[in-house]
N, C-alpha and C positions, 0 to 999 in steps of 0.2 A: 733841952727843949727849944731854946732859941736857935741853936745851930741847925737842928733838924728842920725847923720852919723855914730858915733861910735857904737850906738845901732844896726843900720842896719848891720854894719860889723860883730858884734858879732852874730847876728841872722843868717847871711849867713854862718859864720864859724861853728856854731852849727849844721846847717842843713847838711853841707857837711860832718862833722865828724860823724853825726848820720848815714848818708847814707853809709859811708865807713865801719863803725863798723857793721851795719846790714848786709852788703854784706859779710864781713869776718866771722861774727858769724854764720849766718844762712846757709852758704854754707859748713858746715861740712860734708854734704852728696851730692853726685853728682846727676845729673839729671838721669843718668842711674839707680841708686839705687831708686830714686823717682818713675821712671817708673816701676821698678820691684815691689815695694810695692803696687802701684796702680793696677797693673795687678793681683797680688795675691788677693787683696781685691775685685776687680771687679769680678773675676771669682767666688770667694766664694759668693758674694752677689747675683749673678745670680742664683747659685744653691740654695741658701737660699730662694730667692723670688719664685722660681719654686716650692720648697717644700711647702712653705706657701700657695701658690695658689692651689696646688693639694689637700692638706689636709683641706683646708678651715679654716685656723688658723689666717687669717687676722683680723684686728680690725673691729668691727661692727660699722656701722654708726648710730649716734643718729639722728633720723628723726626730732627731735625738733630743730636741728641746721641746718644752711644753709650748703649745700654741695658745695665745691669749686672744679670745674672741672679742673682747671689749675694745672698741676703737677709742682713739685719743679724743679728749674733750676739746682740745684746742686744735684748730685746723692749721695747715701749712701757711695759708695766707695771713692768718693772725700772727703767727711767729715772724713772718717776713715783715709785717707792718710794725710790730713792736721793736724789732731790731733796727728798722729805719728810724723810728721815733727816738730810740736811744741816742742816736748820733745827732738828733735835733735838740735834745734836752739840755745839754751842757753838763750832764753827770759824767763823772770819771769812772764810775763803777757800775757795771750792768746789774749787779745784785741790788744795790741801793735804788737804782731806778725802777727795777721791777717790783721790789717789795714795798718801797716807800711811796711810789707814785702810781704805777700801773694798778696794783692791787687795792689802792686806796682811792685814787681820784679818777680812774678810768674804768670802773666796773660797768658803767652803762654802755661803754663801747666794746668791752670784752667780757660778756656775761658769764662765760664758763672758763675762768682762769685755772691754771695748774700751779703746783708748787714750783719754787725756783729750781730745785734739783731736776724736776721733770722737764722744765723749760729748757735747761741746758742739754738734756738728752734729745729733745725735739729739734734743737738747732742742727744737729748732724743730719737729720732727715731731709732738711730743706737745702742742702748745699747745692745739689745739681739744679733743681728748679730755680733757686735764687740766682745762680750764675746766668742761666738762660734768660731769666726775667730781666736782668741788667743788660745783657747783650742785645736782646731782641726788642725790648720795650723802652728803655731809658736812654740809650745812646743818641747823640745828636746827629745831624746830617752834615755831610761834607759840603763846604761852600767854595772850594777851590783854594783856600788858604788855611793851612794847618801848621801846628807847632808840635814838636816832639821833644821830650826830655825824659830823664830818669831820676828817681829820688830814692834814697836809701831808707830801708825799713829795718831799724835795729831791733833785735830781739833780746839783747842783754848788753851790759857794759863790757868793755874790752877786758876789764880785770876778771870777769866771771866767765870767760869763754870756755875755759877748761872744766868748769863745774856745770855748764849748761847741758841739759839732757833732752829737753822737749823737742828741739829741732836738730838733734844730732844726726848727721848724715844728709840733711836738707839744706840748712843754712851754711853759708861760706863767708870767709873773710873777703872783704872788698875795700876799695878806696874810692872816695868821692871828693868833692871840693872841700868838705869839712873834715877830711882825714880818714883814717882807717875805721872800719866798723865790721860787725859780725851780724849777718842777717840776710836780707833779700833786697832785690832792686825791683821797683815798680816803674815800668815803662808806660808812659801815657802819650796820647795824641789828642789834641783839642783844636777847635777852630777859633776864629777871632771873637766869637761870642762867649767863649769860655765853656762851651759844651764838650763833654767827653766824646771822643770818636772811637777810641780803641784803648785797650790796656793789656799788659802782659806782666806776669810775675816770674822772676828768674832768681837764681842764687846770686849772692853778692859779688862773685868773681867773674860774672859774665860781662863781656864787652857791650857797651851801649849800642854798637852798630849791628850786633847779631840779630836782635829782633826785627830790624829793618830788612834783613835778608829772608825773613819768614813771610811768605805771601799772605798767610791768614791774619797777620798783624796789621797789614796795610790793605786789607781786602776792599774796603769801601773808600779808600783815600785816593784822591787825584788832585792834580794842580801843583801848587807850590807847597813844599814842606820845609819849614824853617827849624834849624837845630843849632846847637852850639858847636864849638871847635872839636868836641869829642866825636862828632859824626863825620869828620873829614876823611874821605876815602875815594880815590879815583874809580876803583872798581865798583864801589857801591853807588856812586853817582851815575855811572853808565848803566848799571842794572835798573835803577829806579827810573832813569830817563826813558829807557825802552818801555817800561811799564806805565808811562804817562805821568810820572812824578818828577818834579824838578826840585832837587835838594839845594837849599840855600844855607850857607854857613859863613861865619866870619873867617878871615884868613889868619894864619899864624904869622909871626914876625919874620920867619925865614922863607916865606912863600912869595912867589911873584904875584903881582896884582892881576885881578880878573875883571873883565868887563861886566858891570852890573847896572841895571837901570836904577833910576832914582827911587822908583816904587819898591824894588827889591831891597835896596839899602835901608829904606824906612822899615820894611817888614823885619829885617834882621835886627834893627834896633828895638823893635817892639816884641822881641822874643821873651821879654820878662813876664808876659801874660801867663805863660805856663808855670813860671816860678810862683806866681800868685796863686795859681790853682793848687800846686803842691803845698803851699803854705796853708790854704784853707782846709785841704784834706787832712793835714797833720794836726793843726791846732783847733779847728772847729769840728771836723768829722772824726777826729781821734783814731785814725787808722794805724797809728804807731804807738805802742807801749810794750812794756816788758813783763806783763803779768799773765801772759798766755800759758795755759797748762795742757793744751792739746793742739794738734795741727788743724783739726776740724773747726774748733772754735776760732782759731786765728783766721781761717779762710772765711768763715761767716762774718766775722768782724770787719774784715777788709772789704768784702762785697757789700755789706750793709753801709759802710762809710762811703763807698763810691756811689751807691744808690741814693743815699741821703743827699750827697752833693748835687746829684742830678735834679733834686727837688728844691734846691736853694732858690729863693726868689731873686736874689741878686748875685751875679757871678762876675768875675773879672772879664772885661770885654774891651775891644778896640773899636772906636767909631770910624768906619770906613765909608768914604763917598765913592760909590761905584759909578762908572760911566761906560758907555757902549763903544769905546774905542778899542782898537785891536790890542794896544799895549797893556791896557789896564783890565779889560774885561776877560779876554782870552788868556788863560794862564800859561799855555804853551803855544806860542805862535807857530812853531815848527810843525805842529800836528794839524 
């Protein structure tokens, strides 16, 4: 009897502690911000659905399968909002966040929830609008000073590469500053305010300079682009310079010195800002883990992490004092 009473007390204390911790962890964002995120996503989803309907781009029904007339209770904008909130919450597991917090403490914000299994099915439906929502609504603006870098997204440990099946044929072995890995590379471009300007996902064996040769990756980028030594290439520098982008990198030990202004040397030293962005994406937004069971959910998790970072109130930034002189204000004086 005594042991059973003690066990009941421990269970009660554990439940109360879990409720308190979930309330404190998951309320890092106010309800006003949640409403703002939902309104932005809902307005975009309405425009997206209207465009799909007008152009006849919707999915075609397979007549061999039964057609279900009942629409989903949860809208696409609600799914997008919940996925963004998950990366704000501090939870490591999406199931725990959805079951223990959304279904318990956020019923007034999401009045028609679905089961967790159904929610994971709805994630796949929002992949395309989620990517477009991030690209069209959440990206920052180019200020003339940009930083580029790539970070590794490991999908499993190196000891389990031969047993891994989820990303077989997609993920590749690659090498970064931290050693060899198996997975993908996330290429990012940000400005001095820490805002994301562009992103691209490639297999792990792709060279860091290849995305810069893609015009869509640097579509809205102009001015100075600061990178590390891995972006050194004479042909790439000339190509970007013709497109209105000046590539700035440090020099290797066996290279001759190049003429650089004091402002350019300072920008090269401040390249660590994008390393801080990568650190927040991995440790706070949790875009990297090895628990994925499908490519679709991996894509949604990555896009949701990038979207959540765009809503962070504080981002890594560099305080720059701009003046209207030719050398500091105009990024490319030759043009």
